[in-house]
C-alpha positions as CSV (number, residue, x, y, z in Angstrom):
1,X,40.8,-14.5,-54.0
2,X,37.7,-13.6,-55.6
3,X,37.6,-10.8,-57.8
4,X,34.3,-8.3,-57.9
5,X,33.7,-6.2,-61.1
6,X,31.2,-3.6,-60.7
7,X,28.9,-3.4,-63.8
8,X,26.6,-0.3,-62.7
9,X,24.0,0.5,-60.7
10,X,23.6,-2.6,-57.9
11,X,25.3,-5.3,-60.4
12,X,28.5,-7.0,-59.8
13,X,29.8,-9.8,-61.0
14,X,32.0,-12.1,-58.1
15,X,34.3,-15.0,-59.7
16,X,35.6,-17.2,-57.6
17,X,37.8,-20.6,-57.6
18,X,34.7,-22.9,-57.6
19,X,31.8,-20.9,-59.3
20,X,30.5,-17.1,-61.1
21,X,28.3,-15.4,-59.8
22,X,26.2,-11.9,-60.6
23,X,24.0,-9.8,-58.1
24,X,21.6,-8.2,-59.5
25,X,21.8,-7.8,-63.1
26,X,19.9,-4.6,-64.6
27,X,21.7,-4.4,-67.9
28,X,20.0,-4.1,-70.7
29,X,17.6,-1.1,-69.5
30,X,21.0,0.4,-67.7
31,X,22.4,3.5,-69.5
32,X,26.0,2.6,-67.9
33,X,25.9,-1.1,-68.3
34,X,29.8,-2.3,-69.5
35,X,28.3,-5.5,-70.7
36,X,24.9,-7.0,-72.5
37,X,22.9,-9.6,-71.0
38,X,24.2,-12.3,-73.4
39,X,27.9,-11.3,-72.5
40,X,27.0,-12.5,-68.8
41,X,28.9,-16.2,-68.0
42,X,27.6,-17.1,-64.7
43,X,26.8,-20.0,-62.3
44,X,24.2,-18.3,-60.2
45,X,22.1,-14.9,-60.3
46,X,21.4,-13.6,-56.9
47,X,18.3,-10.9,-56.5
48,X,18.2,-9.1,-53.3
49,X,14.6,-7.6,-54.8
50,X,12.3,-7.6,-57.3
51,X,12.1,-3.9,-59.1
52,X,13.0,-3.9,-62.6
53,X,16.7,-2.0,-61.6
54,X,17.4,-5.2,-60.1
55,X,16.0,-8.1,-61.4
56,X,16.8,-6.6,-64.8
57,X,18.0,-9.2,-67.1
58,X,17.7,-11.7,-64.5
59,X,15.7,-14.3,-66.0
60,X,17.3,-14.3,-69.6
61,X,21.1,-15.1,-68.1
62,X,19.5,-17.5,-65.4
63,X,18.1,-19.0,-68.5
64,X,20.8,-18.9,-71.3
65,X,23.4,-20.4,-68.5
66,X,21.2,-22.5,-67.2
67,X,22.1,-20.9,-63.8
68,X,20.4,-20.8,-60.2
69,X,18.5,-17.8,-59.4
70,X,19.2,-17.6,-55.1
71,X,16.6,-15.4,-54.0
72,X,13.7,-14.6,-51.6
73,X,11.0,-17.3,-51.4
74,X,8.4,-15.4,-53.4
75,X,11.3,-13.6,-55.6
76,X,12.2,-16.9,-56.8
77,X,9.1,-18.6,-57.3
78,X,7.9,-15.3,-59.8
79,X,11.4,-16.5,-61.6
80,X,11.1,-20.4,-61.4
81,X,7.5,-19.9,-63.1
82,X,9.4,-17.8,-65.5
83,X,11.2,-20.9,-66.7
84,X,14.5,-20.7,-64.3
85,X,15.8,-23.1,-61.9
86,X,15.8,-21.4,-58.2
87,X,17.2,-22.0,-54.8
88,X,14.9,-20.1,-52.1
89,X,15.7,-18.6,-49.4
90,X,14.5,-16.2,-46.5
91,X,15.6,-13.6,-44.0
92,X,18.2,-14.9,-41.8
93,X,18.5,-18.1,-43.5
94,X,21.3,-19.4,-44.8
95,X,22.8,-22.7,-47.5
96,X,26.0,-24.0,-48.2
97,X,26.6,-24.5,-52.1
98,X,29.1,-26.0,-53.5
99,X,31.2,-22.8,-53.9
100,X,30.7,-21.6,-50.5
101,X,27.8,-19.9,-48.5
102,X,25.2,-17.7,-48.9
103,X,23.2,-15.7,-46.4
104,X,19.8,-13.4,-46.7
105,X,20.0,-10.1,-44.3
106,X,17.3,-7.6,-43.7
107,X,16.9,-4.7,-46.0
108,X,14.6,-2.0,-45.4
109,X,12.9,-1.5,-48.7
110,X,10.2,-2.5,-50.9
111,X,9.9,-5.6,-53.9
112,X,7.2,-5.9,-56.7
113,X,8.4,-7.2,-60.0
114,X,7.8,-4.6,-63.1
115,X,4.6,-6.7,-63.8
116,X,2.6,-6.0,-60.5
117,X,3.7,-9.2,-58.8
118,X,4.6,-8.8,-54.9
119,X,8.6,-10.1,-54.5
120,X,8.6,-11.0,-50.9
121,X,11.1,-9.2,-48.6
122,X,13.6,-7.1,-49.9
123,X,17.1,-9.1,-48.8
124,X,20.8,-8.1,-48.6
125,X,23.4,-11.1,-49.3
126,X,26.3,-12.5,-47.3
127,X,28.3,-14.3,-49.7
128,X,31.3,-16.3,-48.5
129,X,33.7,-17.8,-51.0
130,X,37.3,-18.9,-51.2
131,X,37.6,-18.1,-47.2
132,X,36.4,-14.1,-48.0
133,X,33.2,-13.0,-47.0
134,X,31.2,-10.0,-48.9
135,X,28.2,-7.7,-48.1
136,X,25.8,-6.8,-50.7
137,X,23.0,-4.8,-49.1
138,X,20.9,-4.6,-51.5
139,X,18.7,-1.4,-51.3
140,X,18.1,0.0,-47.9
141,X,17.9,2.5,-45.4
142,X,20.1,3.0,-42.9
143,X,19.4,0.5,-39.8
144,X,21.3,-0.3,-36.4
145,X,21.3,-3.9,-37.0
146,X,24.1,-3.6,-39.6
147,X,26.2,-3.3,-36.2
148,X,25.0,-7.2,-35.6
149,X,25.6,-7.9,-39.1
150,X,29.1,-6.5,-38.5
151,X,30.0,-7.5,-35.1
152,X,29.1,-11.9,-36.5
153,X,30.5,-11.6,-39.7
154,X,34.2,-10.9,-40.4
155,X,33.6,-8.8,-43.8
156,X,36.2,-8.6,-46.7
157,X,34.0,-6.0,-48.9
158,X,30.7,-4.0,-48.3
159,X,28.6,-2.7,-51.0
160,X,26.1,0.1,-50.3
161,X,23.8,2.1,-51.9
162,X,24.4,6.0,-52.1
163,X,22.3,7.6,-54.2
164,X,19.5,8.7,-51.7
165,X,16.2,9.5,-52.8
166,X,15.4,5.6,-52.9
167,X,18.2,4.2,-50.5
168,X,20.6,5.8,-48.1
169,X,22.3,8.8,-49.3
170,X,25.9,9.5,-48.4
171,X,25.6,10.6,-44.7
172,X,23.8,7.7,-44.3
173,X,25.8,5.0,-46.0
174,X,28.8,6.1,-44.2
175,X,27.4,5.9,-40.7
176,X,26.0,2.2,-42.5
177,X,30.1,1.9,-43.3
178,X,31.3,2.3,-39.7
179,X,28.9,-0.2,-38.1
180,X,29.3,-2.9,-40.5
181,X,33.3,-2.3,-39.7
182,X,33.9,-4.0,-43.2
183,X,37.5,-4.3,-44.5
184,X,36.6,-2.4,-47.3
185,X,33.4,-0.4,-48.5
186,X,32.2,0.3,-52.0
187,X,29.5,2.4,-53.0
188,X,26.9,1.3,-55.0
189,X,23.5,2.3,-56.3
190,X,24.5,5.8,-57.8
191,X,24.5,8.2,-60.7
192,X,22.7,5.7,-62.9
193,X,19.6,8.3,-63.3
194,X,19.4,11.8,-62.1
195,X,17.2,11.1,-59.7
196,X,20.0,9.6,-57.7
197,X,23.1,11.4,-58.7
198,X,26.0,11.0,-56.0
199,X,29.3,12.1,-55.7
200,X,31.1,8.3,-54.6
201,X,34.4,10.4,-53.6
202,X,32.7,12.7,-50.9
203,X,31.3,9.2,-49.8
204,X,34.8,7.9,-49.4
205,X,35.4,11.4,-47.5
206,X,32.8,10.4,-45.1
207,X,33.5,7.2,-44.7
208,X,37.1,7.5,-44.0
209,X,36.3,10.3,-41.3
210,X,34.3,7.7,-39.3
211,X,37.8,5.4,-39.7
212,X,36.8,3.1,-42.2
213,X,38.7,2.5,-45.5
214,X,36.5,3.0,-48.8
215,X,37.3,2.6,-52.7
216,X,35.4,3.4,-55.2
217,X,35.4,0.9,-57.8
218,X,34.4,2.8,-61.6
219,X,31.8,1.0,-63.8
220,X,33.6,-1.9,-65.5
221,X,36.6,-1.8,-63.2
222,X,37.5,-4.8,-60.7
223,X,38.6,-5.9,-57.4
224,X,40.7,-8.2,-55.9
225,X,39.6,-8.9,-52.1
């Protein structure tokens, strides 16, 4: 079964039988990151949007590993212009890679690179590998189509932001967990900075009150799903 490692903020390493993926690798500027960019060995780099706390070290990691960046079309083009291999997708589109399938979902947020280049539409990811499906929502507000995402996909683990201010806060994230109906929900995008401080155990409590199983994965911690 795939293994998930939380690298802080919204960054996750996913290790399957045929590939290693990293999502939103914000490491060198992240005060809580347990790994340095040069320690990362991956085949694919997934980017939900272009903000610096998600684009992070993606270009350096992709180039060092000869890994393929998978991102919305405009952001993929930006990364390609910086010398990376890319596979562009867009919202609602998916592709069958050698290790499994990636499909992009909507996310209600923004997307511009640190140097001011428009990054296209932000997104979330449905990643299916080794017979398991992971949903990384990206930075997003609560939206009712999460119910549709849950109805059309048997989600094994959902990763949801809880930090408020720029994304959902805890009550909205608990509602999102209810709509998605994932087998397990894990909180992300909290406590990196004072502006997004949140109690992940309170999220677990509120999600549980809605009948959904949730679990805190500590930074550096792993989860097999």
